[in-house]
C-alpha positions as CSV (number, residue, x, y, z in Angstrom):
1,M,6.3,37.8,-66.5
2,P,6.7,34.1,-65.4
3,L,9.0,33.2,-62.5
4,S,11.2,30.1,-62.3
5,E,12.1,28.6,-59.0
6,K,15.8,27.8,-58.3
7,A,17.8,26.9,-55.2
8,R,20.5,29.2,-54.1
9,I,23.6,27.9,-52.2
10,E,25.5,30.5,-50.2
11,V,28.8,30.0,-48.5
12,Y,30.1,32.6,-46.0
13,L,33.9,32.4,-45.7
14,P,36.1,34.4,-43.4
15,D,38.1,36.9,-45.6
16,L,41.6,36.2,-44.3
17,R,44.9,36.6,-46.1
18,K,46.0,33.1,-45.1
19,I,46.8,30.8,-48.1
20,A,44.3,28.1,-47.0
21,Y,41.4,30.6,-47.1
22,R,42.5,32.0,-50.5
23,R,42.9,28.5,-51.9
24,L,39.5,27.4,-50.7
25,L,37.9,30.6,-52.1
26,L,39.4,29.8,-55.5
27,N,38.4,26.2,-55.3
28,L,34.8,27.0,-54.4
29,K,34.6,29.6,-57.2
30,R,35.9,27.0,-59.7
31,E,33.5,24.3,-58.3
32,F,30.4,26.4,-58.5
33,C,31.3,27.8,-61.9
34,H,32.0,24.4,-63.5
35,T,29.2,22.5,-61.7
36,F,26.4,25.1,-62.0
37,G,27.5,27.5,-64.7
38,G,28.3,30.5,-62.6
39,V,29.2,31.9,-59.2
40,T,28.9,35.4,-57.6
41,V,31.5,36.5,-55.0
42,I,30.9,39.5,-52.7
43,S,34.1,40.3,-50.8
44,G,34.9,42.5,-47.9
45,L,31.6,42.1,-46.0
46,D,31.6,43.0,-42.3
47,G,30.2,40.4,-40.0
48,S,30.3,39.1,-36.5
49,Y,29.4,36.0,-34.7
50,L,29.3,34.6,-31.1
51,S,32.2,32.2,-30.6
52,N,31.8,28.8,-28.8
53,A,33.3,30.6,-25.8
54,G,30.6,33.2,-25.8
55,Q,32.7,36.0,-27.1
56,P,31.6,38.3,-30.0
57,I,34.1,38.0,-32.9
58,R,34.2,40.5,-35.8
59,D,34.8,38.9,-39.1
60,R,35.5,40.1,-42.7
61,I,33.5,37.8,-44.9
62,N,33.5,36.6,-48.5
63,L,30.0,35.5,-49.7
64,L,29.9,33.0,-52.6
65,Y,26.6,32.0,-54.1
66,T,25.3,30.1,-57.0
67,D,21.7,29.5,-58.2
68,I,21.0,26.0,-59.5
69,P,18.1,24.9,-61.6
70,V,16.4,22.7,-59.0
71,T,13.6,23.3,-56.5
72,L,14.2,23.0,-52.8
73,S,11.1,20.8,-52.4
74,G,11.8,18.7,-55.5
75,Q,15.5,17.9,-54.8
76,F,15.9,18.4,-51.1
77,D,17.8,15.1,-50.5
78,L,20.2,15.9,-53.3
79,L,20.8,19.4,-52.1
80,C,21.5,18.1,-48.5
81,K,24.1,15.7,-49.9
82,Y,25.8,18.5,-51.9
83,V,25.8,20.8,-48.9
84,D,27.4,18.0,-46.8
85,Y,30.0,17.6,-49.5
86,V,30.8,21.4,-49.5
87,N,30.8,21.5,-45.7
88,E,33.2,18.6,-45.5
89,A,35.5,20.3,-48.0
90,V,35.4,23.5,-46.0
91,A,36.0,21.7,-42.6
92,T,39.0,19.9,-44.1
93,A,40.5,23.0,-45.6
94,L,40.1,25.4,-42.7
95,D,40.5,25.5,-38.9
96,E,37.2,27.3,-38.0
97,E,34.6,26.7,-35.4
98,A,31.9,26.9,-38.0
99,I,31.2,28.1,-41.5
100,L,27.7,29.1,-42.6
101,I,26.3,27.4,-45.7
102,A,22.8,28.4,-46.5
103,V,20.3,27.1,-49.1
104,S,17.2,29.0,-50.0
105,P,14.6,29.2,-52.8
106,V,15.0,32.1,-55.2
107,F,12.7,33.0,-58.1
108,H,14.2,34.3,-61.4
109,A,12.2,36.3,-63.9
110,T,12.2,34.7,-67.3
111,S,11.4,36.5,-70.5
């Protein structure tokens, strides 16, 4: 079975009941769905991180991801620009020390 390489963009957002977080979650879902044809959201994940002050912080996380039909090596500059765009939107919408946005290669089985 042949495999096709794609790039996966993942955004890890705190799962807070504040309106800004809910609005950003909806906007990112809409953005990924309309731009790339789909989005997956996994809610209620348990996470933790080390704050800038050196304190461990527990976090509830929403993970949003989408797979796009480009290769990491073939479209690296374009992916960097898109991730910068998403990162800027997140930074503008939320008051957080950091939000993780990850990009990785994935391989889909094609039939």
